[in-house]
C-alpha positions, 0 to 999 in steps of 0.5 A: 500500500502506498499513499501519495498526497500531492498538495500542488493545487491546494490553497495557495497555488504556486510552482517552482522557479523556472516552471513558467506558464506552459502551453497547457496552462494557457490552454486550460484557461481558454478552454474552461469557463473561468472568469478569474485572473488568467495568470492565476489559472495558468499557474494552477494548470502548471501546478496540476501538470506537476501532479500529472508528472508525479503520477506518471513517475509512480506509473513508470516505477511500477512498470519498471519494478514489475509491480504494475500487474499487481497494483490498483492505482487510484487518483482522487481529489479530497475536495472541489477546487477553490476558484479564488486560487485558480480552480474551476468546478464548472459546471458545478456551483460552489467550491471547497468549503461549500455545501454545493456540489463544486465543493465536494464532487470531484473527478477521480480515476482507477487504473489497474491491470487487475480490473476486467477488460470491460471496465477499461475506459468506462465512465462511472457516474455512481456515487462513491464516497471517501468512506468507501475506500477502506471497505473496497480496498481492504475488504474487496480487493485485498480479500480481508473484510475482517480488517475493515471493522465497523464503517460507514462505507460500502465495498464498491468492487462491483462499481469499479468492475461495472461502472454501476452503483451497487448500493 
């Protein structure tokens, strides 16, 4: 088990010196309905590009070490973006620390050679909550439900396999 928490696009967004606005950053500002400062949006997009690079580094390390075929890679945010810091939750209303969907509904993806071929590239519109990860990973994927104990979450294995909610 490895958890890697990036804070690159959290609260005050910045990038290292020499990592200026990229074409991707400029494109991100133009392609989204962001009414804020273009420079701020470009900085946000550049910081997110650093996260992408970090995920790619992990992916390549799994491949080169021979662990890729036994790994489930889950990439998920903890909350919606903050518009004042360059985030964009469109078409959802709200942002981090609000009760609107833009504050808590986030994109995520699960990638694994262990998932059935039918799940590859599937888009899941089911509700999966942060409390579901423990029963899904420990109980479902690891095969040790006794490790989970009492929880408010649900085992979402079938959701990962089919893209449809089971609860």
